[in-house]
C-alpha beads as a LAMMPS data file, in Angstrom:
LAMMPS data file: protein, C-alpha beads

201 atoms
200 bonds

1 atom types
1 bond types

-500.0 500.0 xlo xhi
-500.0 500.0 ylo yhi
-500.0 500.0 zlo zhi

Masses

1 110.0

Atoms # bond

1 1 1 -15.392 -15.445 5.216
2 1 1 -15.522 -13.454 1.944
3 1 1 -16.497 -15.818 -0.422
4 1 1 -16.414 -15.338 -4.384
5 1 1 -18.480 -15.684 -7.426
6 1 1 -18.697 -19.182 -7.622
7 1 1 -19.426 -18.975 -11.786
8 1 1 -16.199 -17.559 -12.291
9 1 1 -14.696 -20.075 -14.966
10 1 1 -11.493 -21.667 -15.196
11 1 1 -9.038 -20.230 -17.049
12 1 1 -7.278 -22.199 -19.626
13 1 1 -3.669 -23.413 -19.393
14 1 1 -1.446 -20.229 -19.814
15 1 1 0.499 -20.336 -23.384
16 1 1 3.949 -19.708 -22.894
17 1 1 5.239 -16.429 -21.618
18 1 1 2.074 -15.243 -20.001
19 1 1 3.590 -16.055 -16.825
20 1 1 4.083 -12.818 -15.465
21 1 1 0.183 -11.898 -16.443
22 1 1 -0.823 -15.119 -14.197
23 1 1 1.201 -13.874 -11.391
24 1 1 -0.338 -10.241 -11.913
25 1 1 -3.692 -12.106 -11.704
26 1 1 -3.203 -13.758 -8.814
27 1 1 -1.593 -10.770 -6.956
28 1 1 -4.967 -8.491 -7.745
29 1 1 -7.222 -11.347 -6.778
30 1 1 -5.044 -11.845 -3.257
31 1 1 -5.509 -7.563 -2.705
32 1 1 -9.046 -7.933 -3.559
33 1 1 -9.827 -10.242 -1.122
34 1 1 -7.840 -9.106 1.734
35 1 1 -8.908 -5.869 1.077
36 1 1 -12.673 -7.303 1.795
37 1 1 -11.804 -9.416 4.392
38 1 1 -11.859 -8.472 8.072
39 1 1 -9.629 -11.510 8.919
40 1 1 -6.591 -12.648 6.398
41 1 1 -6.918 -16.177 7.867
42 1 1 -9.960 -16.272 5.926
43 1 1 -8.484 -15.678 2.696
44 1 1 -7.329 -19.121 1.580
45 1 1 -5.454 -20.226 -1.507
46 1 1 -8.276 -21.827 -2.939
47 1 1 -10.813 -18.223 -2.469
48 1 1 -7.994 -16.644 -4.421
49 1 1 -7.384 -18.790 -7.590
50 1 1 -11.016 -19.072 -7.730
51 1 1 -11.158 -15.367 -7.896
52 1 1 -8.376 -15.394 -10.255
53 1 1 -10.201 -18.357 -12.403
54 1 1 -7.283 -20.497 -12.022
55 1 1 -6.849 -23.951 -10.514
56 1 1 -5.587 -24.440 -7.098
57 1 1 -2.075 -25.763 -8.077
58 1 1 -1.496 -23.034 -10.644
59 1 1 -0.616 -20.407 -7.682
60 1 1 2.152 -22.765 -6.439
61 1 1 3.879 -22.241 -9.849
62 1 1 4.569 -18.329 -8.519
63 1 1 4.322 -18.710 -5.021
64 1 1 5.632 -20.887 -2.447
65 1 1 2.675 -20.456 -0.124
66 1 1 0.265 -18.261 0.613
67 1 1 2.522 -16.581 2.962
68 1 1 4.546 -15.861 0.314
69 1 1 1.720 -14.704 -1.860
70 1 1 0.505 -12.149 1.156
71 1 1 3.877 -10.983 1.410
72 1 1 4.107 -10.111 -2.447
73 1 1 0.779 -8.447 -2.201
74 1 1 1.938 -6.262 0.786
75 1 1 5.449 -5.409 -1.169
76 1 1 3.334 -4.639 -4.567
77 1 1 1.115 -2.018 -2.960
78 1 1 3.730 -0.102 -0.854
79 1 1 5.568 -0.456 -4.261
80 1 1 2.375 1.241 -6.190
81 1 1 2.415 3.892 -3.157
82 1 1 5.820 4.851 -2.809
83 1 1 5.815 5.205 -6.793
84 1 1 2.732 7.112 -6.336
85 1 1 4.535 9.214 -3.831
86 1 1 8.012 9.593 -5.745
87 1 1 6.448 11.085 -9.042
88 1 1 4.446 13.362 -7.513
89 1 1 7.513 14.800 -5.568
90 1 1 9.693 14.661 -8.444
91 1 1 6.948 17.035 -10.475
92 1 1 7.022 19.489 -7.716
93 1 1 10.038 21.042 -8.695
94 1 1 13.422 21.836 -6.629
95 1 1 12.016 22.869 -3.774
96 1 1 12.119 19.929 -0.955
97 1 1 9.167 21.664 0.716
98 1 1 6.825 21.394 -2.337
99 1 1 7.772 18.098 -2.578
100 1 1 6.717 17.163 1.085
101 1 1 3.470 18.657 -0.069
102 1 1 3.668 17.005 -3.453
103 1 1 4.070 13.758 -1.388
104 1 1 1.525 13.951 1.081
105 1 1 -1.314 14.965 -1.414
106 1 1 -0.352 11.977 -3.617
107 1 1 -0.485 9.601 0.069
108 1 1 -4.034 10.697 0.492
109 1 1 -5.031 10.414 -3.189
110 1 1 -3.838 6.589 -3.711
111 1 1 -5.809 6.028 0.000
112 1 1 -8.904 7.651 -1.603
113 1 1 -8.924 6.384 -4.913
114 1 1 -7.607 2.929 -4.412
115 1 1 -9.054 1.961 -0.800
116 1 1 -8.792 -1.817 -1.455
117 1 1 -4.605 -1.376 -1.764
118 1 1 -4.363 1.005 1.177
119 1 1 -6.299 -0.970 3.448
120 1 1 -3.872 -3.935 2.641
121 1 1 -0.661 -1.850 3.294
122 1 1 -1.863 -1.829 7.037
123 1 1 -3.550 -5.588 7.514
124 1 1 -2.121 -7.353 10.454
125 1 1 -0.771 -10.939 9.852
126 1 1 -0.164 -10.792 6.232
127 1 1 3.549 -10.229 6.688
128 1 1 6.365 -11.731 8.540
129 1 1 7.449 -10.230 12.114
130 1 1 10.514 -8.072 11.975
131 1 1 12.564 -10.622 13.835
132 1 1 11.429 -12.912 11.649
133 1 1 12.476 -10.985 8.308
134 1 1 15.320 -8.578 8.149
135 1 1 13.527 -6.956 5.267
136 1 1 11.001 -4.823 6.822
137 1 1 7.927 -4.546 3.715
138 1 1 7.502 -0.387 3.297
139 1 1 10.357 0.814 4.720
140 1 1 11.714 2.136 1.656
141 1 1 8.341 4.216 1.237
142 1 1 8.883 5.760 4.457
143 1 1 12.653 6.661 4.317
144 1 1 11.849 8.136 0.808
145 1 1 9.898 10.616 2.973
146 1 1 12.093 10.689 5.906
147 1 1 14.834 11.733 2.883
148 1 1 12.542 14.860 1.816
149 1 1 12.427 16.081 5.259
150 1 1 16.670 15.918 5.726
151 1 1 16.354 18.186 2.987
152 1 1 13.706 20.615 4.150
153 1 1 16.641 21.230 6.735
154 1 1 15.676 19.151 9.600
155 1 1 18.761 17.904 11.692
156 1 1 19.961 14.466 11.027
157 1 1 19.042 13.068 14.948
158 1 1 15.421 14.454 14.021
159 1 1 14.540 13.634 10.722
160 1 1 13.089 10.518 11.487
161 1 1 10.963 11.153 13.756
162 1 1 9.662 14.281 11.762
163 1 1 8.822 11.601 9.166
164 1 1 7.246 9.617 11.397
165 1 1 4.818 12.616 12.836
166 1 1 3.823 13.124 8.867
167 1 1 3.273 9.697 8.085
168 1 1 0.684 9.167 11.038
169 1 1 -0.946 12.142 10.868
170 1 1 -1.533 11.557 6.845
171 1 1 -2.403 7.583 7.738
172 1 1 -5.240 9.223 10.512
173 1 1 -6.536 11.475 7.949
174 1 1 -6.847 8.695 5.319
175 1 1 -8.283 6.327 8.052
176 1 1 -10.610 8.764 9.275
177 1 1 -11.535 9.959 6.049
178 1 1 -12.433 6.461 5.034
179 1 1 -14.403 5.395 8.138
180 1 1 -16.149 8.805 9.052
181 1 1 -16.499 10.398 5.244
182 1 1 -18.849 12.914 6.887
183 1 1 -16.283 14.570 8.966
184 1 1 -15.813 18.291 8.731
185 1 1 -12.029 17.867 7.743
186 1 1 -10.073 21.073 6.507
187 1 1 -9.990 20.796 2.700
188 1 1 -7.416 18.502 1.510
189 1 1 -4.539 21.180 0.305
190 1 1 -5.170 22.998 3.551
191 1 1 -4.658 20.033 5.610
192 1 1 -1.386 18.923 4.043
193 1 1 -0.265 22.739 3.853
194 1 1 -1.049 22.899 7.739
195 1 1 0.434 19.916 8.785
196 1 1 3.570 20.479 6.898
197 1 1 3.912 24.124 8.222
198 1 1 3.189 22.812 11.829
199 1 1 5.786 19.776 11.316
200 1 1 8.541 21.901 9.788
201 1 1 7.541 24.711 11.691

Bonds

1 1 1 2
2 1 2 3
3 1 3 4
4 1 4 5
5 1 5 6
6 1 6 7
7 1 7 8
8 1 8 9
9 1 9 10
10 1 10 11
11 1 11 12
12 1 12 13
13 1 13 14
14 1 14 15
15 1 15 16
16 1 16 17
17 1 17 18
18 1 18 19
19 1 19 20
20 1 20 21
21 1 21 22
22 1 22 23
23 1 23 24
24 1 24 25
25 1 25 26
26 1 26 27
27 1 27 28
28 1 28 29
29 1 29 30
30 1 30 31
31 1 31 32
32 1 32 33
33 1 33 34
34 1 34 35
35 1 35 36
36 1 36 37
37 1 37 38
38 1 38 39
39 1 39 40
40 1 40 41
41 1 41 42
42 1 42 43
43 1 43 44
44 1 44 45
45 1 45 46
46 1 46 47
47 1 47 48
48 1 48 49
49 1 49 50
50 1 50 51
51 1 51 52
52 1 52 53
53 1 53 54
54 1 54 55
55 1 55 56
56 1 56 57
57 1 57 58
58 1 58 59
59 1 59 60
60 1 60 61
61 1 61 62
62 1 62 63
63 1 63 64
64 1 64 65
65 1 65 66
66 1 66 67
67 1 67 68
68 1 68 69
69 1 69 70
70 1 70 71
71 1 71 72
72 1 72 73
73 1 73 74
74 1 74 75
75 1 75 76
76 1 76 77
77 1 77 78
78 1 78 79
79 1 79 80
80 1 80 81
81 1 81 82
82 1 82 83
83 1 83 84
84 1 84 85
85 1 85 86
86 1 86 87
87 1 87 88
88 1 88 89
89 1 89 90
90 1 90 91
91 1 91 92
92 1 92 93
93 1 93 94
94 1 94 95
95 1 95 96
96 1 96 97
97 1 97 98
98 1 98 99
99 1 99 100
100 1 100 101
101 1 101 102
102 1 102 103
103 1 103 104
104 1 104 105
105 1 105 106
106 1 106 107
107 1 107 108
108 1 108 109
109 1 109 110
110 1 110 111
111 1 111 112
112 1 112 113
113 1 113 114
114 1 114 115
115 1 115 116
116 1 116 117
117 1 117 118
118 1 118 119
119 1 119 120
120 1 120 121
121 1 121 122
122 1 122 123
123 1 123 124
124 1 124 125
125 1 125 126
126 1 126 127
127 1 127 128
128 1 128 129
129 1 129 130
130 1 130 131
131 1 131 132
132 1 132 133
133 1 133 134
134 1 134 135
135 1 135 136
136 1 136 137
137 1 137 138
138 1 138 139
139 1 139 140
140 1 140 141
141 1 141 142
142 1 142 143
143 1 143 144
144 1 144 145
145 1 145 146
146 1 146 147
147 1 147 148
148 1 148 149
149 1 149 150
150 1 150 151
151 1 151 152
152 1 152 153
153 1 153 154
154 1 154 155
155 1 155 156
156 1 156 157
157 1 157 158
158 1 158 159
159 1 159 160
160 1 160 161
161 1 161 162
162 1 162 163
163 1 163 164
164 1 164 165
165 1 165 166
166 1 166 167
167 1 167 168
168 1 168 169
169 1 169 170
170 1 170 171
171 1 171 172
172 1 172 173
173 1 173 174
174 1 174 175
175 1 175 176
176 1 176 177
177 1 177 178
178 1 178 179
179 1 179 180
180 1 180 181
181 1 181 182
182 1 182 183
183 1 183 184
184 1 184 185
185 1 185 186
186 1 186 187
187 1 187 188
188 1 188 189
189 1 189 190
190 1 190 191
191 1 191 192
192 1 192 193
193 1 193 194
194 1 194 195
195 1 195 196
196 1 196 197
197 1 197 198
198 1 198 199
199 1 199 200
200 1 200 201
C-alpha cells in the first residue's frame, strides 16, 4: 500500500463557500493515490484524507463512501480527457478527418502529460460494473469520437466498430509508450495520421 507524507498538517475548518475547493482537493488526493497504487483496495479513506490534509470525517461531507469517491475520480478524469479531445477537434477546423486526427493527438498528449490521470481511467475495480449501474462512465468520450467517425462518411452500422479500432490503437500506443519508453514507435504525428488513414481508408 502506498502511504502518504505523515508530516502533512491537518487543515483548519473550511470557511463557508469553500466546499467545492475541499471536494476538489479530495478528488486530487484520491486520483494521485489511485495512480500510485497497484491495487485500489489499498487506497483507504484515511490515506486520501491524510494526503488532502483533512480529517477523515471531512470526506463524508462530500461523498457517501469510498466507492462514490472513486467513481467521482473516474468521472472527473474522463471529463478532462473528453474536454481535451473535443477542444482539439473543434480547433482543427470543419473537416471531420482533420478533427479526428486532432482528437487522436489530444488523446496521446493527455496520456503523456497527465500519466496519473490517464492511469486512473483504466484502473480496475474503482467503478461499478455495467450491470450495477446504467451509466457507463466514460461512454460520452467514446461517443464523441464515434460521432466524428460518422461524419467522415463511415456507415452508421460500422461507426461504432471503427471507433473501437481507433480507441484501442490509441490506448495501445499510450500504454506501450508508458511501459516501454524506448520502443521505436513511428513519430506521433505519423502514427496518428497513419492510424486514421488505415481505419477510415
